[in-house]
PDB file of N, CA, C, O and CB in Angstrom:
ATOM      1  N   MET A   1       0.840  -1.181   0.000  1.00  0.00           N
ATOM      2  CA  MET A   1       0.000   0.000   0.000  1.00  0.00           C
ATOM      3  C   MET A   1       0.884   1.242   0.000  1.00  0.00           C
ATOM      4  O   MET A   1       1.762   1.390   0.850  1.00  0.00           O
ATOM      5  CB  MET A   1      -0.955  -0.001   1.216  1.00  0.00           C
ATOM      6  N   GLU A   2       0.648   2.118  -0.946  1.00  0.00           N
ATOM      7  CA  GLU A   2       1.437   3.326  -1.068  1.00  0.00           C
ATOM      8  C   GLU A   2       0.641   4.516  -0.537  1.00  0.00           C
ATOM      9  O   GLU A   2      -0.524   4.702  -0.888  1.00  0.00           O
ATOM     10  CB  GLU A   2       1.858   3.557  -2.532  1.00  0.00           C
ATOM     11  N   ILE A   3       1.284   5.319   0.316  1.00  0.00           N
ATOM     12  CA  ILE A   3       0.631   6.486   0.899  1.00  0.00           C
ATOM     13  C   ILE A   3       1.213   7.745   0.265  1.00  0.00           C
ATOM     14  O   ILE A   3       2.431   7.888   0.159  1.00  0.00           O
ATOM     15  CB  ILE A   3       0.805   6.512   2.449  1.00  0.00           C
ATOM     16  N   ASP A   4       0.342   8.649  -0.153  1.00  0.00           N
ATOM     17  CA  ASP A   4       0.767   9.932  -0.689  1.00  0.00           C
ATOM     18  C   ASP A   4       0.837  10.911   0.478  1.00  0.00           C
ATOM     19  O   ASP A   4      -0.176  11.472   0.894  1.00  0.00           O
ATOM     20  CB  ASP A   4      -0.209  10.444  -1.815  1.00  0.00           C
ATOM     21  N   ILE A   5       2.057  11.109   1.006  1.00  0.00           N
ATOM     22  CA  ILE A   5       2.240  11.945   2.194  1.00  0.00           C
ATOM     23  C   ILE A   5       1.785  13.379   1.928  1.00  0.00           C
ATOM     24  O   ILE A   5       1.095  13.976   2.755  1.00  0.00           O
ATOM     25  CB  ILE A   5       3.712  11.930   2.639  1.00  0.00           C
ATOM     26  N   ARG A   6       2.168  13.931   0.782  1.00  0.00           N
ATOM     27  CA  ARG A   6       1.764  15.306   0.469  1.00  0.00           C
ATOM     28  C   ARG A   6       0.241  15.458   0.532  1.00  0.00           C
ATOM     29  O   ARG A   6      -0.290  16.348   1.196  1.00  0.00           O
ATOM     30  CB  ARG A   6       2.280  15.713  -0.927  1.00  0.00           C
ATOM     31  N   LYS A   7      -0.425  14.576  -0.168  1.00  0.00           N
ATOM     32  CA  LYS A   7      -1.886  14.648  -0.232  1.00  0.00           C
ATOM     33  C   LYS A   7      -2.497  14.494   1.162  1.00  0.00           C
ATOM     34  O   LYS A   7      -3.423  15.221   1.522  1.00  0.00           O
ATOM     35  CB  LYS A   7      -2.437  13.563  -1.177  1.00  0.00           C
ATOM     36  N   SER A   8      -1.983  13.563   1.928  1.00  0.00           N
ATOM     37  CA  SER A   8      -2.493  13.314   3.272  1.00  0.00           C
ATOM     38  C   SER A   8      -2.333  14.540   4.167  1.00  0.00           C
ATOM     39  O   SER A   8      -3.263  14.916   4.880  1.00  0.00           O
ATOM     40  CB  SER A   8      -1.781  12.119   3.892  1.00  0.00           C
ATOM     41  N   ILE A   9      -1.164  15.158   4.132  1.00  0.00           N
ATOM     42  CA  ILE A   9      -0.912  16.331   4.973  1.00  0.00           C
ATOM     43  C   ILE A   9      -1.795  17.490   4.543  1.00  0.00           C
ATOM     44  O   ILE A   9      -2.377  18.174   5.385  1.00  0.00           O
ATOM     45  CB  ILE A   9       0.570  16.740   4.909  1.00  0.00           C
ATOM     46  N   ILE A  10      -1.896  17.714   3.244  1.00  0.00           N
ATOM     47  CA  ILE A  10      -2.740  18.799   2.742  1.00  0.00           C
ATOM     48  C   ILE A  10      -4.197  18.565   3.132  1.00  0.00           C
ATOM     49  O   ILE A  10      -4.882  19.497   3.555  1.00  0.00           O
ATOM     50  CB  ILE A  10      -2.611  18.923   1.211  1.00  0.00           C
ATOM     51  N   GLU A  11      -4.669  17.342   2.995  1.00  0.00           N
ATOM     52  CA  GLU A  11      -6.050  17.016   3.365  1.00  0.00           C
ATOM     53  C   GLU A  11      -6.287  17.257   4.852  1.00  0.00           C
ATOM     54  O   GLU A  11      -7.352  17.735   5.243  1.00  0.00           O
ATOM     55  CB  GLU A  11      -6.372  15.555   3.009  1.00  0.00           C
ATOM     56  N   ASN A  12      -5.292  16.926   5.687  1.00  0.00           N
ATOM     57  CA  ASN A  12      -5.434  17.116   7.134  1.00  0.00           C
ATOM     58  C   ASN A  12      -5.568  18.584   7.515  1.00  0.00           C
ATOM     59  O   ASN A  12      -6.131  18.894   8.565  1.00  0.00           O
ATOM     60  CB  ASN A  12      -4.247  16.512   7.856  1.00  0.00           C
ATOM     61  N   PHE A  13      -5.069  19.485   6.693  1.00  0.00           N
ATOM     62  CA  PHE A  13      -5.097  20.905   7.026  1.00  0.00           C
ATOM     63  C   PHE A  13      -6.114  21.703   6.216  1.00  0.00           C
ATOM     64  O   PHE A  13      -6.236  22.913   6.408  1.00  0.00           O
ATOM     65  CB  PHE A  13      -3.737  21.491   6.824  1.00  0.00           C
ATOM     66  N   LYS A  14      -6.841  21.054   5.320  1.00  0.00           N
ATOM     67  CA  LYS A  14      -7.894  21.769   4.582  1.00  0.00           C
ATOM     68  C   LYS A  14      -8.916  22.293   5.579  1.00  0.00           C
ATOM     69  O   LYS A  14      -9.401  21.556   6.437  1.00  0.00           O
ATOM     70  CB  LYS A  14      -8.581  20.840   3.521  1.00  0.00           C
ATOM     71  N   GLY A  15      -9.232  23.563   5.456  1.00  0.00           N
ATOM     72  CA  GLY A  15     -10.193  24.188   6.355  1.00  0.00           C
ATOM     73  C   GLY A  15      -9.593  24.665   7.659  1.00  0.00           C
ATOM     74  O   GLY A  15     -10.293  25.250   8.486  1.00  0.00           O
ATOM     75  N   ALA A  16      -8.304  24.423   7.858  1.00  0.00           N
ATOM     76  CA  ALA A  16      -7.649  24.867   9.095  1.00  0.00           C
ATOM     77  C   ALA A  16      -7.473  26.379   9.074  1.00  0.00           C
ATOM     78  O   ALA A  16      -7.276  26.980   8.017  1.00  0.00           O
ATOM     79  CB  ALA A  16      -6.276  24.166   9.277  1.00  0.00           C
ATOM     80  N   SER A  17      -7.547  26.978  10.240  1.00  0.00           N
ATOM     81  CA  SER A  17      -7.329  28.415  10.350  1.00  0.00           C
ATOM     82  C   SER A  17      -5.822  28.703  10.344  1.00  0.00           C
ATOM     83  O   SER A  17      -5.003  27.799  10.511  1.00  0.00           O
ATOM     84  CB  SER A  17      -7.996  28.978  11.641  1.00  0.00           C
ATOM     85  N   SER A  18      -5.481  29.961  10.152  1.00  0.00           N
ATOM     86  CA  SER A  18      -4.070  30.369  10.215  1.00  0.00           C
ATOM     87  C   SER A  18      -3.478  30.033  11.580  1.00  0.00           C
ATOM     88  O   SER A  18      -2.332  29.593  11.680  1.00  0.00           O
ATOM     89  CB  SER A  18      -3.926  31.883   9.929  1.00  0.00           C
ATOM     90  N   ASP A  19      -4.269  30.246  12.626  1.00  0.00           N
ATOM     91  CA  ASP A  19      -3.783  29.939  13.980  1.00  0.00           C
ATOM     92  C   ASP A  19      -3.503  28.449  14.152  1.00  0.00           C
ATOM     93  O   ASP A  19      -2.522  28.073  14.794  1.00  0.00           O
ATOM     94  CB  ASP A  19      -4.804  30.399  15.029  1.00  0.00           C
ATOM     95  N   GLU A  20      -4.354  27.601  13.587  1.00  0.00           N
ATOM     96  CA  GLU A  20      -4.141  26.156  13.687  1.00  0.00           C
ATOM     97  C   GLU A  20      -2.884  25.735  12.935  1.00  0.00           C
ATOM     98  O   GLU A  20      -2.118  24.900  13.416  1.00  0.00           O
ATOM     99  CB  GLU A  20      -5.356  25.396  13.144  1.00  0.00           C
ATOM    100  N   ILE A  21      -2.675  26.311  11.760  1.00  0.00           N
ATOM    101  CA  ILE A  21      -1.462  25.995  10.991  1.00  0.00           C
ATOM    102  C   ILE A  21      -0.229  26.488  11.740  1.00  0.00           C
ATOM    103  O   ILE A  21       0.774  25.781  11.832  1.00  0.00           O
ATOM    104  CB  ILE A  21      -1.523  26.629   9.574  1.00  0.00           C
ATOM    105  N   LYS A  22      -0.309  27.701  12.271  1.00  0.00           N
ATOM    106  CA  LYS A  22       0.821  28.254  13.045  1.00  0.00           C
ATOM    107  C   LYS A  22       1.122  27.373  14.248  1.00  0.00           C
ATOM    108  O   LYS A  22       2.283  27.066  14.517  1.00  0.00           O
ATOM    109  CB  LYS A  22       0.516  29.701  13.512  1.00  0.00           C
ATOM    110  N   GLN A  23       0.091  26.965  14.969  1.00  0.00           N
ATOM    111  CA  GLN A  23       0.282  26.119  16.149  1.00  0.00           C
ATOM    112  C   GLN A  23       0.961  24.799  15.765  1.00  0.00           C
ATOM    113  O   GLN A  23       1.818  24.302  16.496  1.00  0.00           O
ATOM    114  CB  GLN A  23      -1.073  25.843  16.839  1.00  0.00           C
ATOM    115  N   SER A  24       0.580  24.247  14.636  1.00  0.00           N
ATOM    116  CA  SER A  24       1.196  23.008  14.177  1.00  0.00           C
ATOM    117  C   SER A  24       2.674  23.219  13.860  1.00  0.00           C
ATOM    118  O   SER A  24       3.512  22.391  14.217  1.00  0.00           O
ATOM    119  CB  SER A  24       0.461  22.471  12.944  1.00  0.00           C
ATOM    120  N   ILE A  25       2.993  24.322  13.193  1.00  0.00           N
ATOM    121  CA  ILE A  25       4.387  24.622  12.853  1.00  0.00           C
ATOM    122  C   ILE A  25       5.206  24.839  14.119  1.00  0.00           C
ATOM    123  O   ILE A  25       6.293  24.280  14.264  1.00  0.00           O
ATOM    124  CB  ILE A  25       4.472  25.867  11.942  1.00  0.00           C
ATOM    125  N   VAL A  26       4.682  25.653  15.038  1.00  0.00           N
ATOM    126  CA  VAL A  26       5.403  25.936  16.287  1.00  0.00           C
ATOM    127  C   VAL A  26       5.612  24.652  17.074  1.00  0.00           C
ATOM    128  O   VAL A  26       6.711  24.392  17.564  1.00  0.00           O
ATOM    129  CB  VAL A  26       4.635  26.970  17.146  1.00  0.00           C
ATOM    130  N   SER A  27       4.576  23.861  17.193  1.00  0.00           N
ATOM    131  CA  SER A  27       4.663  22.598  17.923  1.00  0.00           C
ATOM    132  C   SER A  27       5.692  21.665  17.290  1.00  0.00           C
ATOM    133  O   SER A  27       6.476  21.025  17.990  1.00  0.00           O
ATOM    134  CB  SER A  27       3.292  21.916  17.971  1.00  0.00           C
ATOM    135  N   SER A  28       5.681  21.593  15.962  1.00  0.00           N
ATOM    136  CA  SER A  28       6.607  20.715  15.249  1.00  0.00           C
ATOM    137  C   SER A  28       8.055  21.160  15.420  1.00  0.00           C
ATOM    138  O   SER A  28       8.944  20.333  15.619  1.00  0.00           O
ATOM    139  CB  SER A  28       6.254  20.669  13.770  1.00  0.00           C
ATOM    140  N   THR A  29       8.289  22.474  15.342  1.00  0.00           N
ATOM    141  CA  THR A  29       9.671  22.948  15.445  1.00  0.00           C
ATOM    142  C   THR A  29      10.184  22.910  16.875  1.00  0.00           C
ATOM    143  O   THR A  29      11.387  22.764  17.092  1.00  0.00           O
ATOM    144  CB  THR A  29       9.780  24.360  14.902  1.00  0.00           C
ATOM    145  N   GLU A  30       9.308  23.035  17.842  1.00  0.00           N
ATOM    146  CA  GLU A  30       9.732  22.980  19.239  1.00  0.00           C
ATOM    147  C   GLU A  30       9.956  21.559  19.729  1.00  0.00           C
ATOM    148  O   GLU A  30      10.742  21.338  20.650  1.00  0.00           O
ATOM    149  CB  GLU A  30       8.711  23.656  20.111  1.00  0.00           C
ATOM    150  N   SER A  31       9.278  20.600  19.127  1.00  0.00           N
ATOM    151  CA  SER A  31       9.370  19.220  19.602  1.00  0.00           C
ATOM    152  C   SER A  31      10.676  18.545  19.200  1.00  0.00           C
ATOM    153  O   SER A  31      11.118  17.601  19.855  1.00  0.00           O
ATOM    154  CB  SER A  31       8.205  18.417  19.076  1.00  0.00           C
ATOM    155  N   ASN A  32      11.290  19.024  18.129  1.00  0.00           N
ATOM    156  CA  ASN A  32      12.520  18.428  17.596  1.00  0.00           C
ATOM    157  C   ASN A  32      12.371  16.948  17.258  1.00  0.00           C
ATOM    158  O   ASN A  32      13.360  16.216  17.225  1.00  0.00           O
ATOM    159  CB  ASN A  32      13.642  18.602  18.589  1.00  0.00           C
ATOM    160  N   GLU A  33      11.145  16.508  17.009  1.00  0.00           N
ATOM    161  CA  GLU A  33      10.911  15.123  16.619  1.00  0.00           C
ATOM    162  C   GLU A  33      11.003  15.006  15.107  1.00  0.00           C
ATOM    163  O   GLU A  33      10.400  15.796  14.380  1.00  0.00           O
ATOM    164  CB  GLU A  33       9.535  14.627  17.126  1.00  0.00           C
ATOM    165  N   GLU A  34      11.744  14.035  14.639  1.00  0.00           N
ATOM    166  CA  GLU A  34      11.948  13.879  13.207  1.00  0.00           C
ATOM    167  C   GLU A  34      10.682  13.471  12.469  1.00  0.00           C
ATOM    168  O   GLU A  34      10.590  13.650  11.254  1.00  0.00           O
ATOM    169  CB  GLU A  34      13.020  12.866  12.957  1.00  0.00           C
ATOM    170  N   ILE A  35       9.718  12.934  13.175  1.00  0.00           N
ATOM    171  CA  ILE A  35       8.477  12.508  12.532  1.00  0.00           C
ATOM    172  C   ILE A  35       7.702  13.702  11.968  1.00  0.00           C
ATOM    173  O   ILE A  35       6.872  13.532  11.076  1.00  0.00           O
ATOM    174  CB  ILE A  35       7.603  11.737  13.529  1.00  0.00           C
ATOM    175  N   THR A  36       7.967  14.909  12.483  1.00  0.00           N
ATOM    176  CA  THR A  36       7.262  16.096  11.992  1.00  0.00           C
ATOM    177  C   THR A  36       7.906  16.674  10.734  1.00  0.00           C
ATOM    178  O   THR A  36       7.309  17.537  10.090  1.00  0.00           O
ATOM    179  CB  THR A  36       7.220  17.158  13.076  1.00  0.00           C
ATOM    180  N   LEU A  37       9.087  16.231  10.371  1.00  0.00           N
ATOM    181  CA  LEU A  37       9.796  16.797   9.223  1.00  0.00           C
ATOM    182  C   LEU A  37       9.047  16.667   7.897  1.00  0.00           C
ATOM    183  O   LEU A  37       9.063  17.618   7.115  1.00  0.00           O
ATOM    184  CB  LEU A  37      11.127  16.139   9.094  1.00  0.00           C
ATOM    185  N   PRO A  38       8.396  15.550   7.605  1.00  0.00           N
ATOM    186  CA  PRO A  38       7.657  15.485   6.333  1.00  0.00           C
ATOM    187  C   PRO A  38       6.563  16.554   6.231  1.00  0.00           C
ATOM    188  O   PRO A  38       6.381  17.155   5.172  1.00  0.00           O
ATOM    189  CB  PRO A  38       7.033  14.104   6.167  1.00  0.00           C
ATOM    190  N   GLY A  39       5.845  16.787   7.316  1.00  0.00           N
ATOM    191  CA  GLY A  39       4.803  17.807   7.298  1.00  0.00           C
ATOM    192  C   GLY A  39       5.370  19.194   7.076  1.00  0.00           C
ATOM    193  O   GLY A  39       4.826  19.984   6.304  1.00  0.00           O
ATOM    194  N   LEU A  40       6.468  19.486   7.761  1.00  0.00           N
ATOM    195  CA  LEU A  40       7.122  20.784   7.574  1.00  0.00           C
ATOM    196  C   LEU A  40       7.652  20.915   6.149  1.00  0.00           C
ATOM    197  O   LEU A  40       7.629  21.997   5.563  1.00  0.00           O
ATOM    198  CB  LEU A  40       8.269  20.966   8.590  1.00  0.00           C
ATOM    199  N   GLY A  41       8.124  19.809   5.608  1.00  0.00           N
ATOM    200  CA  GLY A  41       8.608  19.816   4.224  1.00  0.00           C
ATOM    201  C   GLY A  41       7.495  20.118   3.237  1.00  0.00           C
ATOM    202  O   GLY A  41       7.714  20.834   2.259  1.00  0.00           O
ATOM    203  N   VAL A  42       6.306  19.585   3.477  1.00  0.00           N
ATOM    204  CA  VAL A  42       5.165  19.867   2.608  1.00  0.00           C
ATOM    205  C   VAL A  42       4.789  21.339   2.728  1.00  0.00           C
ATOM    206  O   VAL A  42       4.512  21.993   1.722  1.00  0.00           O
ATOM    207  CB  VAL A  42       3.956  18.962   2.965  1.00  0.00           C
ATOM    208  N   PHE A  43       4.776  21.866   3.958  1.00  0.00           N
ATOM    209  CA  PHE A  43       4.488  23.292   4.136  1.00  0.00           C
ATOM    210  C   PHE A  43       5.521  24.140   3.398  1.00  0.00           C
ATOM    211  O   PHE A  43       5.168  25.113   2.731  1.00  0.00           O
ATOM    212  CB  PHE A  43       4.467  23.660   5.638  1.00  0.00           C
ATOM    213  N   PHE A  44       6.800  23.769   3.520  1.00  0.00           N
ATOM    214  CA  PHE A  44       7.850  24.526   2.845  1.00  0.00           C
ATOM    215  C   PHE A  44       7.675  24.460   1.329  1.00  0.00           C
ATOM    216  O   PHE A  44       7.835  25.467   0.639  1.00  0.00           O
ATOM    217  CB  PHE A  44       9.235  23.996   3.244  1.00  0.00           C
ATOM    218  N   GLU A  45       7.352  23.294   0.820  1.00  0.00           N
ATOM    219  CA  GLU A  45       7.145  23.135  -0.616  1.00  0.00           C
ATOM    220  C   GLU A  45       6.017  24.047  -1.115  1.00  0.00           C
ATOM    221  O   GLU A  45       6.149  24.692  -2.155  1.00  0.00           O
ATOM    222  CB  GLU A  45       6.827  21.667  -0.948  1.00  0.00           C
ATOM    223  N   ILE A  46       4.922  24.096  -0.374  1.00  0.00           N
ATOM    224  CA  ILE A  46       3.803  24.964  -0.739  1.00  0.00           C
ATOM    225  C   ILE A  46       4.251  26.424  -0.713  1.00  0.00           C
ATOM    226  O   ILE A  46       3.957  27.189  -1.631  1.00  0.00           O
ATOM    227  CB  ILE A  46       2.603  24.746   0.218  1.00  0.00           C
ATOM    228  N   LEU A  47       4.962  26.797   0.342  1.00  0.00           N
ATOM    229  CA  LEU A  47       5.464  28.163   0.466  1.00  0.00           C
ATOM    230  C   LEU A  47       6.377  28.522  -0.698  1.00  0.00           C
ATOM    231  O   LEU A  47       6.215  29.574  -1.318  1.00  0.00           O
ATOM    232  CB  LEU A  47       6.208  28.337   1.788  1.00  0.00           C
ATOM    233  N   TRP A  48       7.324  27.660  -0.991  1.00  0.00           N
ATOM    234  CA  TRP A  48       8.288  27.912  -2.063  1.00  0.00           C
ATOM    235  C   TRP A  48       7.613  28.047  -3.429  1.00  0.00           C
ATOM    236  O   TRP A  48       7.890  28.979  -4.183  1.00  0.00           O
ATOM    237  CB  TRP A  48       9.318  26.793  -2.108  1.00  0.00           C
ATOM    238  N   LYS A  49       6.729  27.108  -3.730  1.00  0.00           N
ATOM    239  CA  LYS A  49       6.071  27.106  -5.040  1.00  0.00           C
ATOM    240  C   LYS A  49       5.164  28.315  -5.246  1.00  0.00           C
ATOM    241  O   LYS A  49       4.874  28.686  -6.384  1.00  0.00           O
ATOM    242  CB  LYS A  49       5.264  25.839  -5.208  1.00  0.00           C
ATOM    243  N   ASN A  50       4.722  28.921  -4.168  1.00  0.00           N
ATOM    244  CA  ASN A  50       3.787  30.038  -4.269  1.00  0.00           C
ATOM    245  C   ASN A  50       4.406  31.380  -3.892  1.00  0.00           C
ATOM    246  O   ASN A  50       3.693  32.354  -3.653  1.00  0.00           O
ATOM    247  CB  ASN A  50       2.597  29.779  -3.396  1.00  0.00           C
ATOM    248  N   SER A  51       5.725  31.425  -3.842  1.00  0.00           N
ATOM    249  CA  SER A  51       6.435  32.665  -3.508  1.00  0.00           C
ATOM    250  C   SER A  51       6.980  33.327  -4.763  1.00  0.00           C
ATOM    251  O   SER A  51       7.367  32.656  -5.720  1.00  0.00           O
ATOM    252  CB  SER A  51       7.579  32.386  -2.519  1.00  0.00           C
ATOM    253  N   ASP A  52       7.003  34.653  -4.742  1.00  0.00           N
ATOM    254  CA  ASP A  52       7.624  35.374  -5.846  1.00  0.00           C
ATOM    255  C   ASP A  52       9.144  35.374  -5.631  1.00  0.00           C
ATOM    256  O   ASP A  52       9.628  34.889  -4.608  1.00  0.00           O
ATOM    257  CB  ASP A  52       7.064  36.839  -5.951  1.00  0.00           C
ATOM    258  N   GLU A  53       9.872  35.906  -6.573  1.00  0.00           N
ATOM    259  CA  GLU A  53      11.342  35.855  -6.509  1.00  0.00           C
ATOM    260  C   GLU A  53      11.895  36.600  -5.300  1.00  0.00           C
ATOM    261  O   GLU A  53      12.879  36.155  -4.710  1.00  0.00           O
ATOM    262  CB  GLU A  53      11.942  36.439  -7.781  1.00  0.00           C
ATOM    263  N   ASN A  54      11.288  37.722  -4.915  1.00  0.00           N
ATOM    264  CA  ASN A  54      11.756  38.451  -3.731  1.00  0.00           C
ATOM    265  C   ASN A  54      11.579  37.627  -2.467  1.00  0.00           C
ATOM    266  O   ASN A  54      12.462  37.590  -1.611  1.00  0.00           O
ATOM    267  CB  ASN A  54      11.013  39.777  -3.592  1.00  0.00           C
ATOM    268  N   SER A  55      10.451  36.976  -2.358  1.00  0.00           N
ATOM    269  CA  SER A  55      10.191  36.125  -1.194  1.00  0.00           C
ATOM    270  C   SER A  55      11.147  34.942  -1.160  1.00  0.00           C
ATOM    271  O   SER A  55      11.634  34.568  -0.093  1.00  0.00           O
ATOM    272  CB  SER A  55       8.741  35.629  -1.205  1.00  0.00           C
ATOM    273  N   LYS A  56      11.420  34.348  -2.320  1.00  0.00           N
ATOM    274  CA  LYS A  56      12.361  33.228  -2.381  1.00  0.00           C
ATOM    275  C   LYS A  56      13.759  33.682  -1.960  1.00  0.00           C
ATOM    276  O   LYS A  56      14.471  32.960  -1.261  1.00  0.00           O
ATOM    277  CB  LYS A  56      12.399  32.627  -3.806  1.00  0.00           C
ATOM    278  N   GLU A  57      14.139  34.869  -2.385  1.00  0.00           N
ATOM    279  CA  GLU A  57      15.449  35.412  -1.997  1.00  0.00           C
ATOM    280  C   GLU A  57      15.515  35.618  -0.486  1.00  0.00           C
ATOM    281  O   GLU A  57      16.539  35.337   0.136  1.00  0.00           O
ATOM    282  CB  GLU A  57      15.727  36.747  -2.730  1.00  0.00           C
ATOM    283  N   TYR A  58      14.431  36.106   0.099  1.00  0.00           N
ATOM    284  CA  TYR A  58      14.358  36.280   1.551  1.00  0.00           C
ATOM    285  C   TYR A  58      14.493  34.934   2.264  1.00  0.00           C
ATOM    286  O   TYR A  58      15.241  34.807   3.233  1.00  0.00           O
ATOM    287  CB  TYR A  58      13.033  36.962   1.946  1.00  0.00           C
ATOM    288  N   ILE A  59      13.770  33.946   1.779  1.00  0.00           N
ATOM    289  CA  ILE A  59      13.832  32.607   2.373  1.00  0.00           C
ATOM    290  C   ILE A  59      15.255  32.068   2.291  1.00  0.00           C
ATOM    291  O   ILE A  59      15.788  31.560   3.278  1.00  0.00           O
ATOM    292  CB  ILE A  59      12.847  31.642   1.664  1.00  0.00           C
ATOM    293  N   LEU A  60      15.867  32.177   1.121  1.00  0.00           N
ATOM    294  CA  LEU A  60      17.231  31.669   0.934  1.00  0.00           C
ATOM    295  C   LEU A  60      18.222  32.384   1.830  1.00  0.00           C
ATOM    296  O   LEU A  60      19.084  31.745   2.433  1.00  0.00           O
ATOM    297  CB  LEU A  60      17.658  31.814  -0.519  1.00  0.00           C
ATOM    298  N   ASN A  61      18.112  33.703   1.928  1.00  0.00           N
ATOM    299  CA  ASN A  61      19.028  34.463   2.788  1.00  0.00           C
ATOM    300  C   ASN A  61      18.844  34.082   4.246  1.00  0.00           C
ATOM    301  O   ASN A  61      19.825  33.933   4.975  1.00  0.00           O
ATOM    302  CB  ASN A  61      18.810  35.971   2.610  1.00  0.00           C
ATOM    303  N   THR A  62      17.599  33.922   4.679  1.00  0.00           N
ATOM    304  CA  THR A  62      17.323  33.521   6.051  1.00  0.00           C
ATOM    305  C   THR A  62      17.917  32.151   6.344  1.00  0.00           C
ATOM    306  O   THR A  62      18.535  31.949   7.390  1.00  0.00           O
ATOM    307  CB  THR A  62      15.819  33.512   6.312  1.00  0.00           C
ATOM    308  N   LEU A  63      17.732  31.205   5.420  1.00  0.00           N
ATOM    309  CA  LEU A  63      18.305  29.872   5.600  1.00  0.00           C
ATOM    310  C   LEU A  63      19.823  29.928   5.648  1.00  0.00           C
ATOM    311  O   LEU A  63      20.444  29.329   6.525  1.00  0.00           O
ATOM    312  CB  LEU A  63      17.852  28.940   4.478  1.00  0.00           C
ATOM    313  N   LYS A  64      20.417  30.644   4.710  1.00  0.00           N
ATOM    314  CA  LYS A  64      21.879  30.727   4.638  1.00  0.00           C
ATOM    315  C   LYS A  64      22.448  31.332   5.915  1.00  0.00           C
ATOM    316  O   LYS A  64      23.414  30.807   6.468  1.00  0.00           O
ATOM    317  CB  LYS A  64      22.314  31.559   3.420  1.00  0.00           C
ATOM    318  N   GLU A  65      21.865  32.426   6.389  1.00  0.00           N
ATOM    319  CA  GLU A  65      22.355  33.091   7.595  1.00  0.00           C
ATOM    320  C   GLU A  65      22.263  32.183   8.823  1.00  0.00           C
ATOM    321  O   GLU A  65      23.114  32.246   9.710  1.00  0.00           O
ATOM    322  CB  GLU A  65      21.569  34.374   7.840  1.00  0.00           C
ATOM    323  N   ASN A  66      21.250  31.356   8.870  1.00  0.00           N
ATOM    324  CA  ASN A  66      21.039  30.532  10.058  1.00  0.00           C
ATOM    325  C   ASN A  66      21.678  29.155   9.962  1.00  0.00           C
ATOM    326  O   ASN A  66      21.760  28.441  10.961  1.00  0.00           O
ATOM    327  CB  ASN A  66      19.575  30.377  10.308  1.00  0.00           C
ATOM    328  N   ILE A  67      22.128  28.777   8.782  1.00  0.00           N
ATOM    329  CA  ILE A  67      22.855  27.522   8.626  1.00  0.00           C
ATOM    330  C   ILE A  67      24.333  27.746   8.906  1.00  0.00           C
ATOM    331  O   ILE A  67      24.996  26.911   9.520  1.00  0.00           O
ATOM    332  CB  ILE A  67      22.654  26.941   7.211  1.00  0.00           C
ATOM    333  N   ASN A  68      24.841  28.891   8.446  1.00  0.00           N
ATOM    334  CA  ASN A  68      26.281  29.177   8.603  1.00  0.00           C
ATOM    335  C   ASN A  68      26.606  29.572   9.985  1.00  0.00           C
ATOM    336  O   ASN A  68      27.766  29.847  10.292  1.00  0.00           O
ATOM    337  CB  ASN A  68      26.729  30.254   7.668  1.00  0.00           C
TER     338      ASN A  68
END
C-alpha cells in the first residue's frame, strides 16, 4: 500500500485556520521530533512554489544566515 504523504498532509489541514497551521508549525519545530519533518517539508514546498522571486530570496538568505 502506497501512501501519498503530500496529499495526506494537505487534506489534514484543509479548512484549518491560520492559527491552527501556526500552532502546528510551532509545535513541530519545538518538539525536535523527526516525525514532523515530512509535514514541515510539505508546508515549505507549498510556500516555495507560491512565492515570488523576492520572497524566495528572503527565504534563501534567512536559511543561509542561520545555517552558517
